[in-house]
C-alpha positions as CSV (number, residue, x, y, z in Angstrom):
1,M,0.0,0.0,0.0
2,S,1.4,3.4,-1.0
3,G,2.1,6.1,1.5
4,M,1.7,9.9,1.1
5,V,4.0,12.7,0.1
6,Y,3.8,16.2,1.3
7,L,5.7,18.9,-0.5
8,V,6.0,21.6,2.2
9,G,7.2,25.1,2.0
10,A,9.3,25.9,5.1
11,G,9.1,29.7,4.5
12,P,12.0,32.2,4.2
13,G,14.0,31.5,7.3
14,D,12.3,32.3,10.5
15,P,10.6,29.0,11.6
16,R,7.6,30.9,12.9
17,L,6.7,31.8,9.3
18,I,5.8,28.3,8.3
19,T,2.0,27.8,7.7
20,L,-0.2,26.0,10.2
21,R,-0.7,23.2,7.6
22,G,3.0,22.9,7.2
23,A,3.6,22.4,10.9
24,E,0.7,19.9,11.0
25,V,2.0,17.6,8.4
26,L,5.6,17.7,9.8
27,R,4.2,16.0,12.9
28,L,2.9,13.1,10.7
29,A,6.3,12.4,9.0
30,D,7.8,8.9,8.8
31,V,10.5,10.3,6.5
32,L,11.7,14.0,6.5
33,V,13.7,15.1,3.4
34,Y,14.9,18.6,4.1
35,D,16.9,21.4,2.4
36,R,19.9,23.2,3.8
37,L,17.8,26.4,4.5
38,A,15.2,24.6,6.6
39,S,15.4,25.7,10.2
40,P,16.5,23.1,12.8
41,A,13.4,24.2,14.8
42,L,11.2,22.9,12.0
43,L,13.1,19.6,11.9
44,D,12.3,19.1,15.5
45,L,8.6,19.2,14.7
46,A,8.9,15.8,13.1
47,P,8.5,12.7,15.4
48,G,11.6,11.4,17.0
49,H,11.3,8.1,15.1
50,A,11.2,9.8,11.6
51,E,14.0,9.1,9.2
52,R,15.8,12.4,8.4
53,V,17.5,12.8,5.0
54,D,19.7,15.9,4.3
55,A,19.0,16.8,0.7
56,G,20.6,20.3,1.0
57,K,21.9,22.1,-2.0
58,A,24.6,24.7,-1.7
59,P,26.1,26.7,-4.5
60,G,28.3,24.3,-6.5
61,R,27.4,21.3,-4.3
62,A,24.4,19.1,-3.6
63,A,24.1,16.5,-0.9
64,I,21.8,14.5,-3.2
65,D,21.1,15.4,-6.9
66,Q,17.5,16.2,-7.8
67,E,16.8,12.9,-9.7
68,E,17.9,10.9,-6.6
69,I,15.7,13.0,-4.4
70,C,12.7,12.2,-6.6
71,R,13.5,8.5,-6.6
72,L,14.0,8.5,-2.8
73,I,10.6,10.2,-2.2
74,V,8.9,7.7,-4.5
75,R,10.6,4.7,-2.9
76,R,9.7,5.6,0.6
77,A,6.1,6.4,-0.3
78,R,5.8,3.1,-2.1
79,A,6.9,1.4,1.1
80,G,3.8,2.9,2.8
81,R,5.5,5.7,4.6
82,V,4.5,9.4,5.1
83,V,7.1,11.4,3.4
84,V,7.5,15.2,4.1
85,R,9.7,17.1,1.6
86,L,10.6,20.3,3.5
87,K,11.8,23.0,1.1
88,G,12.9,26.6,1.8
89,G,10.4,29.2,0.8
90,D,7.6,27.8,-1.5
91,P,7.9,24.5,-3.2
92,F,6.9,25.8,-6.6
93,V,9.1,29.0,-6.6
94,F,12.5,27.9,-7.9
95,G,12.3,24.9,-5.5
96,C,12.0,22.0,-7.9
97,G,8.7,21.2,-6.3
98,G,7.2,20.7,-9.8
99,E,9.7,18.0,-10.6
100,E,8.9,16.2,-7.4
101,A,5.2,16.5,-7.9
102,L,5.5,15.1,-11.4
103,A,7.6,12.2,-10.0
104,C,4.8,11.3,-7.6
105,A,2.0,11.7,-10.1
106,R,3.8,9.5,-12.7
107,A,4.5,6.9,-10.0
108,G,0.8,6.9,-8.8
109,I,1.8,8.3,-5.4
110,A,-0.7,10.5,-3.6
111,F,0.8,13.9,-2.7
112,E,-0.2,17.3,-1.4
113,V,1.5,20.7,-2.0
114,V,1.7,22.9,1.1
115,P,2.5,26.4,0.0
116,G,5.1,28.4,1.9
117,V,6.1,32.1,2.2
118,S,8.7,32.7,-0.5
119,S,11.7,34.8,0.2
120,A,10.7,36.7,-3.0
121,I,7.9,38.3,-0.9
122,A,9.4,38.0,2.6
123,A,12.8,39.5,2.0
124,P,11.6,42.8,0.7
125,S,8.9,43.0,3.4
126,Y,11.4,42.4,6.1
127,A,13.7,45.1,4.6
128,G,10.8,47.6,4.5
129,I,10.4,47.4,0.7
130,P,6.8,47.1,-0.6
131,L,6.9,45.3,-4.0
132,T,3.9,47.4,-5.1
133,H,3.0,50.9,-3.9
134,R,0.3,53.3,-5.1
135,G,1.8,55.8,-7.5
136,V,5.2,54.1,-7.5
137,A,5.0,50.6,-8.6
138,S,2.0,48.5,-9.9
139,S,3.8,45.4,-11.1
140,F,6.6,43.0,-10.1
141,A,8.3,39.9,-11.3
142,V,10.4,37.2,-9.7
143,V,13.3,35.7,-11.6
144,T,16.4,33.7,-10.7
145,G,20.0,34.9,-10.9
146,S,21.3,31.4,-11.1
147,R,21.7,29.6,-14.4
148,A,23.7,26.4,-15.0
149,T,24.9,27.9,-18.3
150,G,26.5,31.0,-16.9
151,A,25.4,34.7,-16.8
152,P,21.6,35.2,-16.4
153,D,19.6,36.4,-19.4
154,L,17.2,39.0,-18.0
155,A,16.6,41.1,-21.1
156,G,13.1,39.8,-21.6
157,V,11.8,40.9,-18.2
158,A,14.2,43.7,-17.2
159,T,12.0,46.6,-18.2
160,A,8.7,44.9,-18.3
161,V,7.8,45.5,-14.7
162,D,8.2,48.2,-12.1
163,T,9.9,46.1,-9.4
164,L,12.2,43.1,-10.1
165,V,13.1,40.5,-7.5
166,V,16.1,38.3,-8.3
167,L,16.5,35.2,-6.2
168,M,19.8,33.3,-5.8
169,A,21.8,36.4,-6.9
170,A,24.6,36.4,-4.3
171,G,27.2,34.7,-6.5
172,R,26.3,36.6,-9.7
173,M,25.5,40.1,-8.3
174,A,27.8,42.0,-10.8
175,A,26.6,40.0,-13.8
176,V,22.9,40.4,-12.8
177,C,23.1,44.1,-12.3
178,R,25.1,44.6,-15.5
179,S,22.5,42.6,-17.4
180,L,19.7,44.7,-16.1
181,I,21.5,48.0,-17.0
182,D,22.4,46.7,-20.5
183,A,18.7,45.7,-20.9
184,G,17.6,49.3,-20.2
185,R,17.1,49.7,-16.4
186,P,18.7,53.0,-15.2
187,A,22.1,52.6,-13.6
188,N,21.1,55.0,-10.8
189,E,17.9,53.1,-10.0
190,P,17.5,52.2,-6.3
191,A,18.5,48.6,-5.6
192,A,18.8,46.5,-2.4
193,V,20.1,43.1,-1.5
194,V,18.8,41.3,1.6
195,E,21.0,38.6,3.1
196,W,19.5,35.9,5.3
197,A,16.1,37.5,5.4
198,T,13.8,37.1,8.4
199,T,16.6,35.6,10.6
200,T,18.8,36.9,13.3
201,E,21.5,37.2,10.6
202,Q,19.5,39.5,8.3
203,R,21.4,42.4,6.8
204,S,20.3,44.8,4.0
205,I,22.4,46.9,1.7
206,V,20.6,49.7,-0.2
207,A,22.5,51.4,-3.0
208,T,21.9,51.8,-6.8
209,L,22.0,49.3,-9.5
210,S,25.5,50.3,-10.6
211,T,27.0,50.7,-7.2
212,L,25.5,47.7,-5.4
213,P,27.8,45.0,-6.7
214,D,31.0,46.6,-5.4
215,I,29.5,47.5,-2.1
216,A,28.1,43.9,-1.6
217,A,31.5,42.4,-2.6
218,A,33.4,44.7,-0.2
219,D,31.0,43.7,2.6
220,S,31.4,40.0,1.9
221,L,27.8,39.3,0.9
222,R,26.9,35.7,1.2
223,A,24.0,33.4,0.2
224,P,21.1,33.3,0.6
225,A,20.5,36.8,-0.7
226,T,17.6,38.4,-2.5
227,L,18.1,41.3,-4.9
228,V,15.3,43.9,-5.3
229,V,15.4,46.6,-8.0
230,G,13.0,49.5,-8.4
231,K,11.8,52.8,-7.2
232,V,10.0,51.1,-4.2
233,V,13.5,50.4,-2.7
234,A,13.8,54.1,-1.8
235,L,10.8,53.7,0.6
236,S,12.8,51.4,2.9
237,E,14.6,54.4,4.4
238,E,11.3,55.4,6.1
239,I,9.5,52.1,6.6
240,A,12.2,49.5,7.4
241,W,10.9,47.9,10.6
242,F,12.8,44.7,11.3
243,E,15.7,44.7,13.8
244,P,17.2,41.2,14.0
245,R,18.0,40.2,17.5
246,R,19.4,37.0,18.8
247,E,16.8,34.8,20.5
248,D,19.0,34.4,23.6
249,E,19.5,38.1,24.0
250,P,16.1,39.7,23.7
251,N,17.3,43.1,25.0
252,A,20.5,43.2,23.1
253,Q,21.3,45.4,20.1
254,P,20.4,44.0,16.7
255,A,22.7,41.1,15.7
256,R,23.6,42.5,12.3
257,T,22.3,46.0,11.8
258,S,21.0,46.8,8.4
259,F,22.7,49.7,6.7
260,R,22.2,51.9,3.7
261,T,25.0,53.3,1.6
262,G,25.9,54.1,-2.0
263,R,22.6,55.9,-2.7
264,A,22.6,58.3,-5.7
């Protein structure tokens, strides 16, 4: 008798941002297959007897390749087990959730997709950047800055929307920003990068599209990082609200204070 597969979005980093349904199915897991960005606090929601499989992918390295992850999920479910695939953000936003859903569907395995809060939405929000704002921006798009073949091709979307969110941009910041400028976005347009959004390690850099890469490099920007480009970035100076604090020091100063520099 086949088991059940849940493709669960873990949210953007803070474990409290998982959905109620996500927390609920974690407690049902016989097998937990998790990404590197899944909070340890979420792993603890699974029963103690559950098999835990690290399927984390870091830039240039994968604990298990995607095809093997799909095979593992199907094998465990065919053995009658409840499999929870815990993925950072949302399963269907650059998370290979579609591939895993197809693998289940083609194998005749029952599955459920549990949406999660994507960093594409959460990172700007936690940096005080509204993706849309009356009179400033009425559209946005989410793209990836990571391509297996090299530099990202952003020409098709660069000028089609008011606000552009680029995920997985940390390792290609200069190439992404240059591609956007070459495609027609103003070099002096406000741009921000948010590192480790929603966590105690969150840090924001606000500059311009042309100056941001050098500033980020000088400050040792690291993944995961979300790039936001558009006039709405300028609003963060007034409405940034999140001050990351370490959980064991509730009265301490912010762990890594956001800063703004390089503005035109």
